[in-house]
C-alpha positions in Angstrom: 37.2 82.3 135.5 41.0 82.2 135.1 40.9 81.0 131.5 39.7 83.7 129.2 39.6 81.6 126.0 36.7 79.5 127.3 33.3 81.2 127.0 31.3 81.3 130.2 28.4 79.7 128.6 30.5 76.6 127.7 31.4 76.3 131.4 27.8 76.5 132.3 26.7 73.9 129.8 29.6 71.6 130.9 28.3 71.9 134.5 24.8 71.1 133.3 26.0 68.1 131.3 28.1 66.7 134.2 25.3 67.1 136.8 22.7 65.9 134.3 24.6 62.7 133.7 24.8 62.1 137.4 21.1 62.8 137.9 20.0 60.7 134.9 22.2 57.8 135.9 21.1 57.8 139.5 17.4 58.0 138.6 17.9 55.3 136.0 19.6 52.9 138.4 17.0 53.7 141.1 14.1 53.1 138.8 15.5 49.8 137.6 15.8 48.7 141.2 12.3 49.8 142.0 10.9 48.1 138.9 12.6 44.8 139.8 11.4 45.1 143.4 7.9 45.8 142.2 7.9 42.7 140.0 8.1 40.5 143.0 5.4 42.3 145.0 2.9 43.4 142.3 -0.4 41.7 142.1 -0.6 42.3 138.4 2.4 42.5 136.0 3.9 46.0 135.6 3.7 47.3 132.1 7.3 48.4 131.2 6.5 51.0 128.6 4.4 53.4 130.8 6.9 52.9 133.6 9.8 53.8 131.3 7.9 56.8 130.0 7.2 58.1 133.5 10.8 57.6 134.5 12.0 59.6 131.4 9.6 62.3 132.4 11.1 62.3 135.9 14.6 62.6 134.4 13.4 65.6 132.3 12.0 67.1 135.5 15.4 66.7 137.2 17.1 68.4 134.2 14.7 71.3 134.4 15.3 71.6 138.1 19.1 71.6 137.5 18.7 74.4 134.9 16.7 76.4 137.4 19.3 75.8 140.1 22.0 77.0 137.7 20.0 80.1 137.0 19.5 80.9 140.6 23.2 80.2 141.2 24.2 82.7 138.6 21.9 85.4 140.0 22.6 85.0 143.8 25.6 84.2 146.0 26.2 80.7 147.3 24.0 80.7 150.4 21.2 82.7 149.1 21.1 80.6 146.0 21.0 77.4 148.1 18.1 78.7 150.2 16.4 80.0 147.1 16.6 76.6 145.3 15.3 74.8 148.4 12.3 77.2 148.7 11.5 77.1 145.0 11.6 73.3 144.7 9.8 72.8 147.9 6.9 74.9 146.5 7.0 73.0 143.2 6.9 69.7 145.0 4.0 70.8 147.1 2.1 71.9 143.9 2.9 68.5 142.4 1.7 66.6 145.3 -1.5 68.7 145.7 -2.4 68.7 142.0 -3.6 66.0 139.7 -0.7 64.0 138.1 -1.9 63.8 134.5 -3.8 67.1 134.2 -1.2 69.6 135.1 1.2 71.4 133.0 3.8 71.8 135.7 7.2 70.6 134.7 7.1 68.2 137.7 4.0 66.3 136.5 6.2 63.3 135.7 6.9 62.8 139.4 3.1 62.8 140.2 2.5 60.5 137.2 5.1 58.0 138.5 3.5 58.1 141.9 0.1 57.2 140.5 0.9 55.2 137.4 -1.9 52.7 137.8 -4.5 55.5 138.0 -3.5 57.3 134.9 -5.8 57.0 131.9 -3.1 57.7 129.3 0.3 57.3 131.1 2.5 57.4 128.0 0.9 60.5 126.6 0.9 62.2 130.0 4.6 61.3 130.5 5.5 62.7 127.1 3.7 65.9 127.7 5.2 66.3 131.2 8.7 65.5 129.9 8.4 67.9 127.0 7.1 70.7 129.2 10.0 70.1 131.6 12.6 70.1 128.8 11.2 73.3 127.2 11.2 75.1 130.6 14.7 73.7 131.4 16.0 74.9 128.0 14.7 78.4 128.5 16.1 78.6 132.0 19.5 77.3 130.8 19.6 80.0 128.0 18.6 82.6 130.5 21.4 81.4 132.9 23.9 81.6 130.1 22.9 85.1 129.3 23.1 86.2 132.9 26.5 84.6 133.4 27.9 86.3 130.3 26.9 89.7 131.8 28.0 88.8 135.4 31.1 90.5 136.8 33.2 87.7 138.2 
């Protein structure tokens, strides 16, 4: 940190916002493409509200994953942080795939809900719960990362 007038937490939040915009924009564009492709191949019309809610839950999950990656990056060096992030998110993805999509309180439940949207009994409520859980966990991780970065000796 060459500039001493900028707080470290402001730099961390700016990285979070920059990567979050890229993640959210990429997921939004991909989901619009998937929705349009699904319209042509679906046997029954796709309800846009549950689909949108599930996509928002996936974006919230991506933001929580980004906050966790920033926390791991503040605790470890470059290569150990990269390996730690891959291991942590591989385990979380395995837990998501192995669990039930609507009944879990994992922050990645939105991904499972999007994969099995037709089988969900209450897709909008499940998506809101999954997104809220992911955002709460992500906010806690981001605050923890800011606290760790303030105490780190760069």
